SEVO-741299 format. One line per field, with one value per residue (C-alpha): x, y, z; residue number from 0; residue in one letter. Coordinates in Angstrom, 3 decimals, always signed. Example, Ala and Ser with C-alpha at 12.3 -4.5 7.8 and 13.67 -1.06 7.14 Angstrom:
px = +12.300/+13.670
py = -4.500/-1.060
pz = +7.800/+7.140
vexza = 0/1
kolkol = A/S
This chain:
px = +24.402/+25.269/+23.553/+20.912/+17.198/+14.701/+12.424/+8.845/+6.128/+3.534/-0.051/-2.158/-4.643/-6.269/-7.448/-5.521/-7.375/-6.060/-5.385/-3.151/-1.188/-0.744/+0.075/+1.341/-0.083/-2.165/-0.352/-2.280/-2.740/-0.660/+2.252/+1.986/+2.125/+5.246/+7.003/+6.478/+9.471/+9.358/+8.170/+5.470/+4.272/+3.910/+2.013/-0.254/-0.913/-1.672/-4.140/-5.791/-6.157/-7.769/-10.262/-10.912/-11.200/-13.325/-14.524/-11.532/-8.169/-5.372/-1.837/+1.289/+4.545/+7.727/+11.396/+13.464/+11.538/+8.153/+8.504/+7.203/+3.954/+3.575/-0.048/-2.008/-5.797/-7.480/-11.175/-12.657/-15.904/-18.339/-16.064/-13.156/-10.010/-9.018/-5.931/-5.258/-1.656/-0.883
py = -28.798/-26.208/-22.758/-23.807/-24.256/-26.237/-24.257/-24.317/-23.692/-21.143/-22.289/-21.418/-18.626/-18.284/-20.493/-20.075/-20.222/-22.306/-19.163/-17.758/-20.997/-20.801/-17.073/-16.053/-13.496/-10.667/-7.417/-4.163/-2.210/+0.779/-1.529/-3.257/+0.087/+1.082/-1.926/-0.665/+0.308/+3.638/+1.879/-0.073/+3.141/+4.904/+1.916/+1.838/+5.596/+5.273/+2.420/+4.342/+7.502/+5.580/+4.070/+7.160/+9.627/+7.370/+9.160/+11.490/+11.049/+10.027/+10.155/+8.880/+10.783/+9.738/+10.419/+13.563/+16.667/+15.619/+18.289/+15.825/+15.093/+11.324/+11.337/+14.138/+13.929/+15.862/+16.733/+17.847/+18.942/+21.734/+24.489/+23.506/+21.642/+21.322/+19.503/+17.897/+16.852/+14.109
pz = +30.504/+33.042/+32.768/+30.244/+30.846/+28.778/+26.492/+27.740/+25.155/+26.274/+26.575/+23.509/+24.206/+20.759/+17.926/+14.693/+11.367/+8.468/+6.425/+9.190/+9.235/+5.444/+5.157/+8.588/+10.967/+9.514/+8.737/+9.264/+5.993/+7.151/+8.029/+4.640/+2.798/+4.736/+3.188/-0.386/-2.482/-4.334/-7.503/-5.621/-3.944/-7.302/-8.764/-5.686/-5.924/-9.641/-9.056/-6.207/-8.326/-11.202/-8.765/-6.612/-9.510/-11.709/-14.824/-14.897/-16.587/-14.215/-15.600/-13.905/-14.308/-12.622/-12.797/-13.016/-13.919/-12.521/-9.775/-7.171/-9.021/-9.295/-10.445/-12.116/-12.440/-15.231/-15.181/-18.480/-16.799/-17.540/-16.243/-18.480/-17.516/-13.871/-12.643/-9.283/-8.579/-6.102
vexza = 0/1/2/3/4/5/6/7/8/9/10/11/12/13/14/15/16/17/18/19/20/21/22/23/24/25/26/27/28/29/30/31/32/33/34/35/36/37/38/39/40/41/42/43/44/45/46/47/48/49/50/51/52/53/54/55/56/57/58/59/60/61/62/63/64/65/66/67/68/69/70/71/72/73/74/75/76/77/78/79/80/81/82/83/84/85
kolkol = X/X/X/X/X/X/X/X/X/X/X/X/X/X/X/X/X/X/X/X/X/X/X/X/X/X/X/X/X/X/X/X/X/X/X/X/X/X/X/X/X/X/X/X/X/X/X/X/X/X/X/X/X/X/X/X/X/X/X/X/X/X/X/X/X/X/X/X/X/X/X/X/X/X/X/X/X/X/X/X/X/X/X/X/X/X
């Protein structure tokens, strides 16, 4: 055919692991987080807060009226109640 050229495969420069063949190329964590929907982001933030603030009470609030606070962490420590909003 006129104007067309054959496709030439590039020479392989790396070895691909079986897991990469099964799941595709690795995605950096920051790129993966950028793919989250609003609901996935809130669930991720909630899970992170429960893990990061272990021993404290982490509550998730979402929807209208939450004034931008998706997760609130309550510490019932020696000095009384302190709250950290995320």
